[in-house]
Every structure is written in C-alpha cells, then in structure tokens.
PAMILO-848635 format. One record per residue (C-alpha): x, y, z; residue in three letters. Coordinates in pm, whole numbers, plus 50000, padded with zeros to 5 digits. Example, Ala and Ser with C-alpha at 12.3 -4.5 7.8 and 13.67 -1.06 7.14 Angstrom:
<markes>
<marke><u>51230</u><v>49550</v><w>50780</w><r>Ala</r></marke>
<marke><u>51367</u><v>49894</v><w>50714</w><r>Ser</r></marke>
</markes>
This chain:
<markes>
<marke><u>50000</u><v>50000</v><w>50000</w><r>Met</r></marke>
<marke><u>50283</u><v>50240</v><w>50085</w><r>Arg</r></marke>
<marke><u>50445</u><v>50176</v><w>49750</w><r>Val</r></marke>
<marke><u>50125</u><v>50272</v><w>49569</w><r>Val</r></marke>
<marke><u>50092</u><v>50597</v><w>49766</w><r>Val</r></marke>
<marke><u>50457</u><v>50690</v><w>49709</w><r>Ile</r></marke>
<marke><u>50432</u><v>50602</v><w>49340</w><r>Leu</r></marke>
<marke><u>50113</u><v>50809</v><w>49299</w><r>Ala</r></marke>
<marke><u>50272</u><v>51104</v><w>49479</w><r>Leu</r></marke>
<marke><u>50583</u><v>51081</v><w>49264</w><r>Gly</r></marke>
<marke><u>50381</u><v>51071</v><w>48944</w><r>Leu</r></marke>
<marke><u>50167</u><v>51367</v><w>49045</w><r>Ser</r></marke>
<marke><u>50468</u><v>51578</v><w>49140</w><r>Leu</r></marke>
<marke><u>50651</u><v>51472</v><w>48825</w><r>Gly</r></marke>
<marke><u>50386</u><v>51649</v><w>48619</w><r>Gly</r></marke>
<marke><u>50458</u><v>51986</v><w>48781</w><r>Cys</r></marke>
<marke><u>50667</u><v>52233</v><w>48584</w><r>Leu</r></marke>
<marke><u>50888</u><v>52504</v><w>48726</w><r>Thr</r></marke>
<marke><u>50845</u><v>52867</v><w>48628</w><r>Gly</r></marke>
<marke><u>51144</u><v>52849</v><w>48394</w><r>Glu</r></marke>
<marke><u>51005</u><v>52538</v><w>48227</w><r>Gln</r></marke>
<marke><u>50667</u><v>52704</v><w>48173</w><r>Leu</r></marke>
<marke><u>50832</u><v>53012</v><w>48021</w><r>Ile</r></marke>
<marke><u>51052</u><v>52799</v><w>47796</w><r>Ala</r></marke>
<marke><u>50749</u><v>52599</v><w>47681</w><r>Glu</r></marke>
<marke><u>50549</u><v>52917</v><w>47613</w><r>Arg</r></marke>
<marke><u>50841</u><v>53070</v><w>47422</w><r>Asn</r></marke>
<marke><u>50877</u><v>52755</v><w>47211</w><r>Ala</r></marke>
<marke><u>50505</u><v>52762</v><w>47126</w><r>Lys</r></marke>
<marke><u>50520</u><v>53133</v><w>47040</w><r>Asp</r></marke>
<marke><u>50829</u><v>53074</v><w>46826</w><r>Asp</r></marke>
<marke><u>50658</u><v>52789</v><w>46643</w><r>Gln</r></marke>
<marke><u>50342</u><v>52996</v><w>46589</w><r>Lys</r></marke>
<marke><u>50529</u><v>53298</v><w>46451</w><r>Cys</r></marke>
<marke><u>50744</u><v>53083</v><w>46224</w><r>Gln</r></marke>
<marke><u>50425</u><v>52910</v><w>46110</w><r>Gly</r></marke>
<marke><u>50302</u><v>53252</v><w>45997</w><r>Tyr</r></marke>
<marke><u>50618</u><v>53284</v><w>45787</w><r>Gly</r></marke>
<marke><u>50806</u><v>53521</v><w>46019</w><r>Ala</r></marke>
<marke><u>51172</u><v>53428</v><w>46057</w><r>Arg</r></marke>
<marke><u>51370</u><v>53495</v><w>46378</w><r>Pro</r></marke>
<marke><u>51563</u><v>53820</v><w>46359</w><r>Gly</r></marke>
<marke><u>51316</u><v>53992</v><w>46126</w><r>Thr</r></marke>
<marke><u>51083</u><v>54278</v><w>46214</w><r>Asp</r></marke>
<marke><u>50784</u><v>54056</v><w>46133</w><r>Ala</r></marke>
<marke><u>50903</u><v>53798</v><w>46386</w><r>Tyr</r></marke>
<marke><u>50960</u><v>54058</v><w>46658</w><r>Val</r></marke>
<marke><u>50615</u><v>54209</v><w>46591</w><r>Asn</r></marke>
<marke><u>50453</u><v>53865</v><w>46600</w><r>Cys</r></marke>
<marke><u>50612</u><v>53781</v><w>46935</w><r>Arg</r></marke>
<marke><u>50513</u><v>54123</v><w>47074</w><r>Ala</r></marke>
<marke><u>50152</u><v>54074</v><w>46964</w><r>Gln</r></marke>
<marke><u>50135</u><v>53729</v><w>47122</w><r>Leu</r></marke>
<marke><u>50275</u><v>53870</v><w>47446</w><r>Asp</r></marke>
<marke><u>50029</u><v>54161</v><w>47438</w><r>Ser</r></marke>
<marke><u>49735</u><v>53925</v><w>47378</w><r>Ala</r></marke>
<marke><u>49849</u><v>53706</v><w>47669</w><r>Arg</r></marke>
<marke><u>49879</u><v>54012</v><w>47897</w><r>Thr</r></marke>
<marke><u>49531</u><v>54132</v><w>47798</w><r>Thr</r></marke>
<marke><u>49379</u><v>53788</v><w>47857</w><r>Ala</r></marke>
<marke><u>49546</u><v>53769</v><w>48199</w><r>Arg</r></marke>
<marke><u>49409</u><v>54114</v><w>48291</w><r>Ala</r></marke>
<marke><u>49058</u><v>54008</v><w>48191</w><r>Ile</r></marke>
<marke><u>49089</u><v>53686</v><w>48392</w><r>Asp</r></marke>
<marke><u>49206</u><v>53881</v><w>48698</w><r>Asn</r></marke>
<marke><u>48933</u><v>54147</v><w>48676</w><r>Ala</r></marke>
<marke><u>48704</u><v>54174</v><w>48975</w><r>Thr</r></marke>
<marke><u>48345</u><v>54056</v><w>48933</w><r>Pro</r></marke>
<marke><u>48222</u><v>54417</v><w>48956</w><r>Ala</r></marke>
<marke><u>48423</u><v>54497</v><w>48644</w><r>Gln</r></marke>
<marke><u>48279</u><v>54207</v><w>48448</w><r>Thr</r></marke>
<marke><u>47914</u><v>54215</v><w>48557</w><r>Thr</r></marke>
<marke><u>47669</u><v>54149</v><w>48276</w><r>Val</r></marke>
<marke><u>47308</u><v>54258</v><w>48319</w><r>Val</r></marke>
<marke><u>47062</u><v>54007</v><w>48180</w><r>Val</r></marke>
<marke><u>46698</u><v>54100</v><w>48147</w><r>Arg</r></marke>
<marke><u>46445</u><v>53864</v><w>48292</w><r>Ser</r></marke>
<marke><u>46218</u><v>53711</v><w>48027</w><r>Pro</r></marke>
<marke><u>45921</u><v>53817</v><w>48245</w><r>Asp</r></marke>
<marke><u>45995</u><v>54187</v><w>48195</w><r>Val</r></marke>
<marke><u>45886</u><v>54316</v><w>47855</w><r>Pro</r></marke>
<marke><u>46142</u><v>54515</v><w>47661</w><r>Thr</r></marke>
<marke><u>46015</u><v>54867</v><w>47585</w><r>Pro</r></marke>
<marke><u>45956</u><v>54937</v><w>47219</w><r>Met</r></marke>
<marke><u>46189</u><v>55202</v><w>47078</w><r>Pro</r></marke>
<marke><u>45907</u><v>55366</v><w>46880</w><r>Ser</r></marke>
<marke><u>45703</u><v>55453</v><w>47190</w><r>Thr</r></marke>
<marke><u>45785</u><v>55719</v><w>47444</w><r>Val</r></marke>
<marke><u>45616</u><v>55712</v><w>47787</w><r>Pro</r></marke>
<marke><u>45338</u><v>55970</v><w>47808</w><r>Gly</r></marke>
<marke><u>45322</u><v>56020</v><w>47431</w><r>Gln</r></marke>
<marke><u>45007</u><v>55929</v><w>47242</w><r>Arg</r></marke>
<marke><u>45039</u><v>55723</v><w>46930</w><r>Cys</r></marke>
<marke><u>44911</u><v>55908</v><w>46623</w><r>Thr</r></marke>
<marke><u>44965</u><v>55643</v><w>46357</w><r>Ser</r></marke>
<marke><u>44758</u><v>55332</v><w>46303</w><r>Arg</r></marke>
<marke><u>45056</u><v>55093</v><w>46320</w><r>Gly</r></marke>
<marke><u>45056</u><v>54757</v><w>46498</w><r>Pro</r></marke>
<marke><u>45173</u><v>54913</v><w>46827</w><r>Phe</r></marke>
<marke><u>44891</u><v>55168</v><w>46863</w><r>Cys</r></marke>
</markes>
C-alpha cells in the first residue's frame, strides 16, 4: 500500500513544471506559431509577432484577473417586457401601426 501511495505522489509531482520550464514551453510555442506565419527569427515581422502574442496574453490575463464588479453582465428577465423604441412614455400614438 505504501508503495502505491509513494508512486502516485511521485507521478503527480513529476507532472509539475517550474516557472522556467513554463516560460521555455510558452516561448517555444510562440516561436513555432510565429514561424508558422512565415516570420523568421531576427526579422521585424518575427519581433512584431512575438510582441503581439505577448500583448494578447497580457490582455487575457488582465481580463481573467478582473474583479466581478468589472465584468458584471446585466441580463433581462424574460418576464419583463422590453420597451419598444418607437414609443415614448406619456406620448400618444398618432399612427395606426401595429403598436397603437
């Protein structure tokens, strides 16, 4: 039983990556993606591609870290009718359209 627990613990910890390993893996993926777009290392296109990937990652991280108050979405209840844009409260309808 002890062997199973130690083996399971070793396997679970073996899957953890250090910060440097995560950065190296991310850089390799970014490099592969930019080269897949045809940008070669050392060119302006490659530098711009890497900068855009980094900027997109930073933006996504900021959105993920936003507080709930900053990401609140108001959803109308289906029970509450949506006011028609052609009617104004207190105004009488003068046409014979379907909303009069």
